Residue frames relative to the residue before (quaternion, step in Angstrom):
aa qw qx qy qz dx dy dz
M 1.0000 0.0000 0.0000 0.0000 0.00 0.00 0.00
P 0.2477 -0.8084 0.5157 0.1389 3.60 -0.28 1.19
H 0.5970 -0.5483 0.4379 0.3888 3.54 -1.28 0.37
S 0.3930 -0.6767 0.5691 0.2524 3.51 -1.15 0.68
E 0.5568 -0.6118 0.4383 0.3514 3.56 -1.01 0.76
A 0.6380 0.5572 -0.3276 0.4184 3.57 1.06 -0.77
M 0.7343 0.3834 -0.2364 0.5079 3.62 1.20 -0.37
D 0.4483 0.6778 -0.4705 0.3438 3.59 1.20 0.20
S 0.7213 -0.4259 0.3046 0.4533 3.55 -1.30 0.23
G 0.7708 0.3432 -0.2710 0.4632 3.52 -1.04 0.81
S 0.5958 0.5487 -0.3788 0.4478 3.61 1.22 -0.19
S 0.6611 -0.4880 0.3769 0.4275 3.54 -1.29 0.17
A 0.6173 -0.5708 0.3962 0.3691 3.54 -1.19 0.61
P 0.5504 -0.6040 0.4546 0.3544 3.60 -1.04 0.71
A 0.1842 -0.7674 0.6036 0.1135 3.58 -1.18 0.59
A 0.3693 -0.7202 0.5454 0.2179 3.53 -1.05 0.84
R 0.0890 -0.7624 0.6369 0.0718 3.54 -1.22 0.56
G 0.6454 -0.5285 0.3804 0.3993 3.55 -1.22 0.36
M 0.4635 -0.6771 0.4985 0.2795 3.56 -0.99 0.83
R 0.1954 -0.7790 0.5893 0.0879 3.54 -1.07 0.84
P 0.6724 -0.5078 0.3382 0.4190 3.63 -1.13 0.45
E 0.6710 0.5105 -0.3060 0.4422 3.57 0.99 -0.76
D 0.5919 0.5735 -0.3670 0.4313 3.60 1.24 -0.14
V 0.4576 0.7477 -0.4281 0.2197 3.59 1.19 -0.47
D 0.6688 0.5039 -0.3255 0.4392 3.61 0.76 -0.95
S 0.6744 0.4852 -0.2948 0.4720 3.60 0.89 -0.92
V 0.6482 0.5172 -0.3279 0.4526 3.60 0.96 -0.82
A 0.6309 0.5326 -0.3394 0.4506 3.58 0.96 -0.80
H 0.6601 0.4991 -0.3007 0.4741 3.58 0.99 -0.86
V 0.6719 0.5063 -0.3083 0.4440 3.56 0.84 -0.94
L 0.7001 0.4593 -0.2865 0.4656 3.60 0.86 -0.90
T 0.5857 0.5519 -0.3804 0.4557 3.60 1.09 -0.56
Q 0.6678 0.4788 -0.2894 0.4910 3.56 0.99 -0.87
A 0.6626 0.5289 -0.3082 0.4315 3.59 0.95 -0.85
F 0.7671 0.3726 -0.1899 0.4864 3.58 0.96 -0.88
A 0.3979 0.7238 -0.4943 0.2712 3.62 1.18 0.00
P 0.4227 -0.7144 0.4873 0.2712 3.62 -0.79 0.92
P 0.5750 -0.5909 0.4240 0.3746 3.60 -1.11 0.52
P 0.6616 -0.5005 0.3601 0.4267 3.63 -1.18 0.43
G 0.7978 0.2800 -0.2213 0.4859 3.55 -0.93 0.91
A 0.4836 0.6695 -0.4434 0.3483 3.59 1.24 -0.04
N 0.6774 -0.4876 0.3617 0.4155 3.54 -1.29 0.41
P 0.4127 -0.7349 0.4707 0.2609 3.64 -0.64 1.03
L 0.6734 0.4551 -0.2994 0.4997 3.57 1.22 -0.29
G 0.3720 0.7597 -0.4573 0.2745 3.54 1.27 0.36
P 0.7845 -0.3170 0.2165 0.4870 3.58 -1.27 -0.27
R 0.7693 -0.4435 0.2101 0.4089 3.49 -1.26 0.49
T 0.2247 -0.7629 0.5975 0.1029 3.50 -1.03 0.97
L 0.7634 0.2326 -0.1560 0.5820 3.56 1.28 -0.08
V 0.1158 -0.7444 0.6543 0.0658 3.53 -0.93 0.94
S 0.2779 -0.8014 0.5091 0.1462 3.55 -0.32 1.23
N 0.6360 -0.5070 0.4126 0.4101 3.55 -1.26 0.34
H 0.6338 0.5415 -0.3274 0.4449 3.56 1.03 -0.84
L 0.6671 0.4868 -0.3115 0.4702 3.59 0.93 -0.85
A 0.6527 0.5055 -0.3273 0.4596 3.61 0.89 -0.84
A 0.6537 0.5106 -0.3176 0.4595 3.59 0.99 -0.80
R 0.6411 0.5223 -0.3293 0.4558 3.59 1.00 -0.78
W 0.6628 0.4877 -0.3129 0.4743 3.58 0.95 -0.83
Q 0.6488 0.5186 -0.3279 0.4501 3.59 0.96 -0.80
E 0.6978 0.4790 -0.2685 0.4600 3.59 1.00 -0.80
Q 0.7954 0.3867 -0.1672 0.4357 3.55 0.86 -0.94
C 0.5958 0.5787 -0.3742 0.4124 3.60 1.16 -0.44
A 0.5992 -0.5733 0.4198 0.3689 3.54 -1.23 0.46
G 0.7953 -0.0307 0.0339 0.6045 3.56 1.17 -0.66
A 0.0135 -0.7903 0.6125 -0.0074 3.57 -1.16 0.61
W 0.0564 -0.8234 0.5637 -0.0318 3.59 -0.89 0.98
V 0.1069 -0.7533 0.6399 0.1078 3.53 -1.29 0.37
V 0.2357 -0.6978 0.6451 0.2033 3.52 -1.40 0.21
D 0.2743 -0.7856 0.5409 0.1224 3.55 -0.82 1.06
A 0.2136 -0.6750 0.6791 0.1938 3.47 -1.37 0.47
P 0.4980 -0.6805 0.4307 0.3216 3.62 -0.58 1.06
G 0.8057 0.2500 -0.2137 0.4926 3.52 -0.81 1.05
F 0.7680 0.3245 -0.1784 0.5226 3.56 1.22 -0.32
G 0.4539 -0.6876 0.4615 0.3290 3.61 1.16 -0.25
P 0.8265 -0.2518 0.1550 0.4791 3.60 -1.23 -0.40
V 0.0643 -0.7792 0.6228 0.0305 3.55 -1.02 0.87
G 0.7722 0.1222 -0.1181 0.6122 3.57 1.30 0.12
A 0.0436 -0.7997 0.5988 -0.0048 3.56 -1.15 0.64
G 0.0262 0.7878 -0.6151 0.0182 3.54 -1.24 0.50
F 0.2169 -0.7789 0.5818 0.0885 3.56 -1.22 0.61
A 0.1933 -0.7611 0.6062 0.1259 3.56 -1.29 0.40
V 0.1039 -0.7709 0.6280 0.0256 3.54 -1.04 0.92
I 0.1915 -0.7849 0.5828 0.0871 3.56 -0.95 0.90
E 0.0735 -0.7785 0.6233 0.0056 3.56 -0.59 1.20
P 0.7297 -0.4441 0.2698 0.4444 3.62 -1.19 0.20
N 0.8158 0.2741 -0.1245 0.4938 3.59 0.89 -0.88
V 0.8035 0.1652 -0.0531 0.5695 3.57 1.21 -0.25
G 0.2079 -0.7159 0.6403 0.1849 3.50 -1.27 0.48
W 0.0399 -0.8379 0.5443 0.0109 3.56 -0.79 0.86
I 0.3827 -0.7011 0.5639 0.2098 3.48 -1.29 0.59
G 0.0087 0.8224 -0.5674 0.0416 3.57 -0.69 1.04
G 0.8213 0.2788 -0.1803 0.4639 3.51 -1.28 0.37
L 0.3627 0.7331 -0.5017 0.2816 3.58 1.10 0.59
G 0.1843 0.7941 -0.5547 0.1664 3.55 -0.57 1.16
V 0.1796 -0.7605 0.6184 0.0835 3.55 -1.22 0.66
H 0.5331 -0.6194 0.4706 0.3327 3.54 -0.99 0.89
P 0.5729 -0.6374 0.3766 0.3517 3.65 -0.80 0.93
A 0.6581 0.5282 -0.3232 0.4283 3.61 1.01 -0.70
Y 0.7450 0.3842 -0.2134 0.5019 3.61 1.22 -0.33
R 0.3965 0.7110 -0.4900 0.3118 3.57 1.18 0.39
G 0.7748 0.3510 -0.2639 0.4549 3.53 -1.16 0.63
L 0.6271 0.5387 -0.3304 0.4554 3.58 1.29 0.19
G 0.6349 -0.5641 0.3268 0.4147 3.58 1.24 0.18
V 0.3940 0.7291 -0.4786 0.2900 3.59 1.26 0.16
G 0.6807 0.4826 -0.2903 0.4685 3.58 0.84 -0.97
R 0.6314 0.5284 -0.3372 0.4565 3.60 0.99 -0.76
A 0.6562 0.5099 -0.3216 0.4538 3.59 0.93 -0.83
L 0.6606 0.5006 -0.3063 0.4681 3.58 0.98 -0.83
T 0.6619 0.5023 -0.3094 0.4625 3.58 0.91 -0.90
T 0.6446 0.5232 -0.3258 0.4524 3.59 0.93 -0.86
A 0.6539 0.5142 -0.3153 0.4567 3.59 0.90 -0.90
A 0.6880 0.4794 -0.2882 0.4623 3.59 0.90 -0.92
L 0.6564 0.5071 -0.3213 0.4568 3.60 0.94 -0.83
E 0.6435 0.5052 -0.3310 0.4704 3.60 0.94 -0.80
F 0.6377 0.5295 -0.3235 0.4564 3.58 0.98 -0.82
L 0.7035 0.4604 -0.2725 0.4678 3.59 0.86 -0.97
D 0.6195 0.5240 -0.3442 0.4724 3.60 1.08 -0.66
D 0.6570 0.5054 -0.3028 0.4704 3.57 0.98 -0.86
A 0.6530 0.5102 -0.3086 0.4670 3.58 1.14 -0.61
G 0.5324 -0.6661 0.3867 0.3511 3.59 1.26 -0.08
C 0.3466 0.7436 -0.5120 0.2545 3.61 1.12 0.42
A 0.3993 -0.7390 0.4957 0.2205 3.57 -0.70 1.10
M 0.7830 0.0957 -0.0531 0.6123 3.56 1.20 -0.59
V 0.0856 -0.7746 0.6245 0.0528 3.55 -1.05 0.75
G 0.0129 0.8233 -0.5665 0.0332 3.54 -1.13 0.58
L 0.0600 -0.7660 0.6371 0.0616 3.51 -1.36 0.11
E 0.3331 -0.7055 0.5765 0.2427 3.56 -1.35 0.03
A 0.0614 -0.7947 0.6039 -0.0083 3.54 -1.10 0.78
S 0.6014 -0.5492 0.4347 0.3843 3.52 -1.27 0.37
P 0.4555 -0.6896 0.4828 0.2897 3.60 -0.91 0.84
N 0.6580 0.5187 -0.3097 0.4496 3.57 1.24 -0.33
D 0.6271 0.5426 -0.3324 0.4493 3.57 1.26 -0.17
G 0.1451 -0.8453 0.5106 0.0617 3.53 0.29 1.30
V 0.6059 0.5567 -0.3608 0.4392 3.60 1.07 -0.64
A 0.6782 0.4801 -0.2927 0.4731 3.58 0.90 -0.91
L 0.6452 0.5229 -0.3279 0.4503 3.59 0.93 -0.86
G 0.6477 0.5131 -0.3178 0.4650 3.57 1.03 -0.75
A 0.6489 0.5149 -0.3141 0.4639 3.55 1.03 -0.83
Y 0.6453 0.5064 -0.3213 0.4732 3.59 0.99 -0.80
A 0.6231 0.5422 -0.3429 0.4474 3.60 1.00 -0.79
R 0.6622 0.4997 -0.3154 0.4607 3.59 0.99 -0.75
Q 0.6851 0.4291 -0.2858 0.5147 3.59 1.24 -0.27
G 0.6544 -0.5761 0.2864 0.3972 3.55 1.26 0.45
L 0.5376 0.6116 -0.4074 0.4134 3.59 1.25 0.09
R 0.0886 -0.8134 0.5749 -0.0022 3.57 -0.78 1.09
P 0.5522 -0.6043 0.4483 0.3592 3.61 -1.05 0.67
V 0.0824 -0.8053 0.5865 0.0279 3.55 -0.97 0.90
D 0.7907 -0.1008 0.0519 0.6016 3.60 1.20 -0.30
V 0.3476 -0.6729 0.5975 0.2633 3.52 -1.37 0.11
T 0.2116 -0.7868 0.5727 0.0904 3.54 -0.81 1.06
L 0.2287 -0.7641 0.5925 0.1135 3.55 -0.96 0.96
R 0.2506 -0.7205 0.6246 0.1669 3.53 -0.99 0.87
L 0.1055 -0.8357 0.5384 -0.0255 3.54 -0.51 1.28
R 0.0340 -0.7994 0.5997 -0.0114 3.54 -1.04 0.83
A 0.0073 -0.7945 0.6066 -0.0265 3.54 -1.08 0.87
S 0.5933 -0.5618 0.4419 0.3703 3.54 -1.25 0.43
A 0.4480 -0.6994 0.4896 0.2653 3.57 -0.77 1.01
A 0.6446 0.5320 -0.3224 0.4444 3.57 0.97 -0.86
A 0.6591 0.5087 -0.3116 0.4580 3.59 0.96 -0.85
L 0.6560 0.5088 -0.3100 0.4633 3.58 0.95 -0.84
A 0.6978 0.5133 -0.2737 0.4179 3.55 0.93 -0.96
T 0.7628 0.4155 -0.2024 0.4523 3.61 1.05 -0.57
V 0.7241 0.4019 -0.2439 0.5046 3.61 1.20 -0.14
G 0.8492 0.1528 -0.1240 0.4901 3.55 -0.84 1.03
V 0.6583 -0.5132 0.3974 0.3811 3.50 -1.43 0.01
A 0.1767 -0.7918 0.5797 0.0762 3.56 -0.84 1.02
A 0.4793 -0.6442 0.5131 0.3034 3.56 -1.08 0.73
E 0.4096 -0.6642 0.5609 0.2763 3.54 -1.12 0.69
L 0.0856 -0.8193 0.5669 0.0046 3.56 -0.33 1.25
E 0.2847 -0.7546 0.5724 0.1483 3.54 -0.74 1.10
V 0.2924 -0.7621 0.5582 0.1485 3.55 -0.86 1.01
R 0.0109 -0.7983 0.6002 -0.0490 3.54 -0.80 1.08
P 0.5641 -0.5874 0.4343 0.3848 3.61 -1.12 0.44
P 0.5455 -0.6083 0.4495 0.3611 3.58 -1.12 0.53
P 0.6066 -0.5708 0.4025 0.3797 3.58 -1.19 0.46
E 0.5237 -0.6080 0.4953 0.3328 3.52 -1.27 0.46
T 0.5173 -0.6884 0.4167 0.2912 3.54 -0.69 1.11
G 0.8768 0.1265 -0.0995 0.4531 3.53 -0.92 0.99
K 0.6829 0.4511 -0.3008 0.4896 3.61 1.23 0.07
L 0.4047 -0.7454 0.4766 0.2313 3.56 -0.50 1.20
D 0.6561 0.4926 -0.3320 0.4654 3.59 0.92 -0.80
G 0.6232 0.5319 -0.3296 0.4691 3.55 1.12 -0.65
L 0.6162 0.5440 -0.3452 0.4530 3.56 1.05 -0.76
Q 0.6740 0.4894 -0.3035 0.4628 3.56 0.92 -0.86
R 0.6506 0.4987 -0.3237 0.4724 3.60 0.99 -0.80
G 0.6519 0.5443 -0.3267 0.4148 3.57 0.95 -0.81
L 0.7291 0.3537 -0.2262 0.5405 3.57 1.20 -0.48
G 0.7056 -0.5126 0.2612 0.4138 3.53 1.08 0.67
G 0.6291 -0.5539 0.3400 0.4265 3.58 1.20 0.34
S 0.6097 -0.5517 0.4248 0.3786 3.53 -1.32 0.24
R 0.1055 -0.7925 0.5994 0.0407 3.55 -0.86 0.99
T 0.4193 -0.6928 0.5269 0.2580 3.54 -1.14 0.59
A 0.2789 -0.7775 0.5442 0.1466 3.57 -0.55 1.14
P 0.5729 -0.5763 0.4405 0.3817 3.61 -1.10 0.58
T 0.3041 -0.7656 0.5411 0.1693 3.59 -0.99 0.76
S 0.7862 0.1395 -0.1130 0.5913 3.59 1.21 -0.09
G 0.6492 0.5155 -0.3810 0.4094 3.54 -1.26 0.28
P 0.7187 -0.4911 0.2864 0.4004 3.58 -1.27 0.30
E 0.6938 0.4829 -0.2877 0.4502 3.60 1.15 -0.53
A 0.4558 0.7292 -0.4349 0.2672 3.58 1.25 -0.21
S 0.6926 0.4837 -0.2971 0.4450 3.58 0.80 -0.98
D 0.6744 0.4956 -0.3084 0.4522 3.59 0.85 -0.93
A 0.6707 0.5018 -0.3118 0.4484 3.59 0.91 -0.87
T 0.6446 0.5201 -0.3185 0.4610 3.56 0.98 -0.85
C 0.6546 0.5096 -0.3141 0.4617 3.58 0.96 -0.88
R 0.6649 0.5088 -0.3105 0.4501 3.57 0.96 -0.89
E 0.6540 0.5096 -0.3212 0.4576 3.57 0.92 -0.88
S 0.6515 0.5072 -0.3090 0.4721 3.56 0.96 -0.87
G 0.6639 0.5201 -0.2997 0.4459 3.56 0.96 -0.92
E 0.6601 0.5094 -0.3132 0.4546 3.56 0.93 -0.87
H 0.6479 0.5092 -0.3234 0.4651 3.55 0.96 -0.83
R 0.6484 0.5099 -0.3208 0.4655 3.60 0.96 -0.83
V 0.6471 0.5082 -0.3221 0.4682 3.59 0.94 -0.84
A 0.6331 0.5368 -0.3415 0.4409 3.58 0.98 -0.77
L 0.6655 0.5042 -0.3035 0.4591 3.57 0.93 -0.84
C 0.6533 0.4971 -0.3117 0.4784 3.56 1.04 -0.79
A 0.6583 0.5196 -0.3145 0.4448 3.58 0.95 -0.86
A 0.6244 0.5489 -0.3432 0.4371 3.57 1.05 -0.69
A 0.6903 0.4766 -0.2727 0.4712 3.58 1.16 -0.56
A 0.6890 0.5044 -0.2838 0.4362 3.59 1.05 -0.76
P 0.5133 -0.6281 0.4789 0.3357 3.60 -1.07 0.69
L 0.0151 0.8004 -0.5965 0.0576 3.58 -0.76 1.07
S 0.4571 -0.6661 0.5126 0.2909 3.56 -1.15 0.59
D 0.6720 -0.4880 0.3700 0.4164 3.57 -1.30 0.15
A 0.6553 0.5246 -0.3068 0.4487 3.58 1.21 -0.41
A 0.4720 0.7032 -0.4321 0.3100 3.60 1.24 -0.15
F 0.0094 0.7790 -0.6269 0.0124 3.56 -1.22 0.56
V 0.4094 -0.6710 0.5575 0.2672 3.52 -1.36 0.27
A 0.1586 -0.7771 0.6050 0.0699 3.56 -0.88 1.00
V 0.0195 -0.8202 0.5686 -0.0596 3.57 -0.49 1.24
G 0.1999 0.7629 -0.5964 0.1492 3.56 -0.90 0.94
P 0.7629 -0.3370 0.2536 0.4900 3.57 -1.27 -0.16
G 0.8648 0.0314 -0.0529 0.4984 3.54 -0.66 1.12
A 0.7460 0.3382 -0.2215 0.5292 3.58 1.15 0.39
C 0.0905 0.7335 -0.6721 0.0456 3.53 -1.20 0.73
L 0.0930 0.8304 -0.5271 0.1547 3.54 -0.15 1.35
V 0.2865 -0.7157 0.6116 0.1781 3.55 -1.03 0.85
C 0.0977 -0.8201 0.5636 -0.0109 3.56 -0.52 1.24
D 0.0684 -0.7984 0.5982 0.0116 3.54 -1.10 0.74
P 0.2800 -0.7964 0.5127 0.1566 3.61 -0.29 1.19
E 0.7196 0.4271 -0.2564 0.4837 3.60 1.17 -0.38
A 0.4200 0.7184 -0.4697 0.2949 3.59 1.19 0.26
A 0.7076 0.4221 -0.2630 0.5019 3.60 1.01 -0.74
P 0.5539 -0.6702 0.3893 0.3040 3.57 -1.01 0.79
V 0.6770 0.5200 -0.3076 0.4204 3.59 1.08 -0.61
G 0.4131 -0.7450 0.4472 0.2726 3.61 1.25 -0.17
E 0.6315 0.5322 -0.3410 0.4492 3.60 1.17 0.39
V 0.6603 0.5340 -0.2656 0.4564 3.56 1.30 0.05
L 0.2256 -0.7037 0.6538 0.1628 3.54 -1.13 0.79
E 0.1117 -0.8268 0.5508 0.0215 3.55 -0.35 1.25
A 0.2956 -0.6966 0.6245 0.1930 3.55 -0.98 0.94
R 0.2480 -0.8398 0.4686 0.1168 3.53 0.00 1.36
T 0.7712 -0.1457 0.1195 0.6081 3.56 0.97 -0.85
G 0.3889 0.7252 -0.5150 0.2401 3.59 -1.21 0.33
Y 0.3692 -0.7105 0.5466 0.2451 3.53 -1.27 -0.39
M 0.1192 -0.7356 0.6575 0.1116 3.52 -1.39 0.38
G 0.5740 -0.5720 0.4440 0.3824 3.56 -1.18 0.48
R 0.5447 -0.6464 0.4301 0.3170 3.56 -1.11 0.62
D 0.5188 0.6412 -0.4214 0.3771 3.59 1.17 -0.36
G 0.5248 -0.6803 0.4140 0.3006 3.59 -0.78 1.04
H 0.6520 0.5148 -0.3250 0.4520 3.59 0.93 -0.79
S 0.6500 0.5114 -0.3166 0.4645 3.60 1.00 -0.79
V 0.6437 0.5202 -0.3219 0.4599 3.56 0.98 -0.83
A 0.6658 0.5000 -0.3040 0.4630 3.57 0.91 -0.91
A 0.6646 0.4987 -0.3143 0.4592 3.59 0.92 -0.84
A 0.6482 0.5131 -0.3282 0.4570 3.60 0.98 -0.79
C 0.6532 0.5088 -0.3189 0.4613 3.60 0.97 -0.82
R 0.6490 0.4951 -0.3230 0.4789 3.58 1.00 -0.77
G 0.6149 0.5374 -0.3477 0.4606 3.57 1.08 -0.66
L 0.6282 0.5153 -0.3298 0.4807 3.57 1.04 -0.73
G 0.6126 0.5506 -0.3433 0.4513 3.57 1.08 -0.72
R 0.6575 0.4966 -0.3106 0.4741 3.59 0.96 -0.80
L 0.6402 0.5130 -0.3326 0.4651 3.58 0.97 -0.80
A 0.6637 0.5041 -0.3063 0.4600 3.58 0.95 -0.89
A 0.6657 0.5070 -0.3094 0.4518 3.58 0.88 -0.93
A 0.6400 0.5284 -0.3302 0.4496 3.58 1.01 -0.76
R 0.7081 0.4129 -0.2436 0.5185 3.57 1.20 -0.55
K 0.4736 -0.7067 0.4099 0.3291 3.56 1.34 0.30
L 0.4144 0.6670 -0.4935 0.3740 3.55 1.03 0.89
R 0.4646 -0.7366 0.4326 0.2335 3.56 -0.95 0.87
Y 0.8222 0.2049 -0.0623 0.5274 3.57 1.04 -0.74
V 0.2349 -0.6870 0.6601 0.1928 3.47 -1.44 0.35
E 0.0541 -0.8097 0.5842 -0.0145 3.56 -0.90 0.93
L 0.1386 0.7675 -0.6205 0.0812 3.55 -1.08 0.77
D 0.3675 -0.7042 0.5654 0.2222 3.52 -1.31 0.37
L 0.0284 0.7710 -0.6359 0.0196 3.56 -1.01 0.84
A 0.4689 -0.6637 0.5041 0.2925 3.55 -1.10 0.70
V 0.5950 -0.5563 0.4405 0.3773 3.55 -1.21 0.60
G 0.6499 0.5414 -0.3055 0.4371 3.56 1.12 -0.69
S 0.4416 0.6968 -0.4560 0.3341 3.60 1.25 0.13
G 0.3404 -0.8066 0.4427 0.1936 3.56 1.26 -0.23
A 0.8651 -0.0254 0.0346 0.4997 3.55 -0.94 -0.99
A 0.6174 0.5517 -0.3520 0.4366 3.58 1.05 -0.70
L 0.6336 0.5149 -0.3332 0.4717 3.58 1.02 -0.73
S 0.6259 0.5360 -0.3382 0.4545 3.58 0.98 -0.77
E 0.6421 0.5226 -0.3153 0.4639 3.56 1.01 -0.82
V 0.6412 0.5177 -0.3221 0.4659 3.60 0.97 -0.83
L 0.6647 0.4982 -0.3132 0.4603 3.59 0.90 -0.86
R 0.6287 0.5348 -0.3416 0.4495 3.61 1.04 -0.65
L 0.6234 0.5498 -0.3351 0.4436 3.59 1.20 -0.45
G 0.6282 -0.5562 0.3380 0.4263 3.57 1.24 -0.12
F 0.4169 0.6869 -0.4895 0.3388 3.59 1.21 0.21
E 0.1850 -0.7737 0.5993 0.0893 3.54 -1.04 0.84
T 0.4477 -0.6691 0.5213 0.2832 3.56 -1.10 0.70
V 0.1004 -0.8151 0.5694 0.0351 3.58 -0.67 1.11
A 0.7973 0.0157 -0.0323 0.6025 3.59 1.25 -0.15
R 0.1677 -0.7525 0.6260 0.1169 3.53 -1.27 0.46
T 0.0183 -0.7801 0.6251 0.0209 3.53 -1.06 0.73
V 0.3852 -0.6724 0.5774 0.2571 3.52 -1.23 0.57
R 0.2425 -0.7549 0.5930 0.1400 3.55 -0.83 1.00
L 0.0867 -0.7968 0.5980 0.0021 3.55 -0.84 1.07
A 0.0318 -0.8023 0.5961 0.0033 3.56 -1.09 0.64
R 0.1332 -0.7528 0.6393 0.0822 3.52 -1.35 0.44
P 0.5139 -0.3580 -0.7547 0.1952 1.62 -1.07 2.24
A 0.5738 -0.6260 0.4063 0.3372 3.56 -0.99 0.82
S 0.6188 0.5808 -0.3386 0.4064 3.58 1.08 -0.71
A 0.6680 0.5079 -0.2978 0.4552 3.59 1.20 -0.48
Y 0.5127 0.6718 -0.4146 0.3375 3.54 1.23 -0.26
R 0.0591 -0.7737 0.6301 0.0282 3.55 -1.00 0.91
L 0.4330 -0.7070 0.4932 0.2636 3.57 -0.82 0.96
A 0.8187 0.0270 0.0292 0.5729 3.58 0.93 -0.82
T 0.3287 -0.6986 0.5933 0.2279 3.51 -1.32 0.33
G 0.8122 0.0708 -0.0828 0.5731 3.59 -0.71 1.02
D 0.7534 -0.3391 0.2879 0.4843 3.54 -0.97 -0.95
G 0.5215 0.6625 -0.4079 0.3504 3.60 1.22 0.09
L 0.3352 -0.7116 0.5871 0.1913 3.52 -1.19 0.75
E 0.3756 -0.7532 0.4929 0.2206 3.59 -0.62 1.12
A 0.0491 -0.7463 0.6632 0.0292 3.51 -1.10 0.84
G 0.5425 0.6188 -0.4389 0.3608 3.56 -0.89 0.84
R 0.3400 -0.7520 0.5391 0.1680 3.51 -1.28 -0.01
W 0.3498 -0.7029 0.5777 0.2232 3.50 -1.37 0.31
S 0.6185 0.5462 -0.3367 0.4536 3.58 1.12 0.48
L 0.6920 -0.4688 0.3532 0.4204 3.55 -1.35 0.21
């Protein structure tokens, strides 16, 4: 894909426009090229293919979606915005390699940030490659500051399912997008937590965590195969169709207890769910700041297949976790 004369040096700055359904094929191609790993990278790394179906789902379900056109060639960059209860984030932002350095990414980021600011988001964020110094510098000029490094972790479902004690994870349908009553039904309805006794704190934390996960899940693009897995110390929204290879059970968003035993049991439970669905891998994202819980996950055989820098504006508002729950999930495509 050659450079367009209209986007060469000295031309007017690129402008973002709203993404349309007819852009989906081009966006899928552009993002596949944008996210392709470098030669020699881990073959189990982040997505090497963005399907038309995935691009269409993000375009339909996200709060906002934009592209930048090169005259005569259509979209050469794309980005999406998702609005959760406590944060608005930019995901799936990518520029075709032939059009980098021309302001395409800046135009997409500016459009998304203005949209999220207008929506009243108190905090906005995104994830970027730690090796992309140009992009990190551009984000810094827009007020986004690094707040953590997120590891994308993957383990064999069969290995997780057969070793150690696994949590019994109840599978529930995902919440209905945008409907609070649907969110409550999707997590099994409203329950009354104990108000006294040794179980009061844990029950209250779990109820609060499940409700928070429901609200986040309602905002994030999910496939028809997505479900909520709830068990002791865990509430995770999983999507078997999130990964391009169709062999991965991805924990898209949610929380786990910080206790190492709870984390290990929840991961093994995910392994059993994945194996039952004939999926080869379990995948989740955890921040480096997760501490001892991350160490426990690595001891289970999870391998790091990608690293991203998480940035937020304002950085001071960023919270790694709510209550006693450990956040699992990502702000990217």
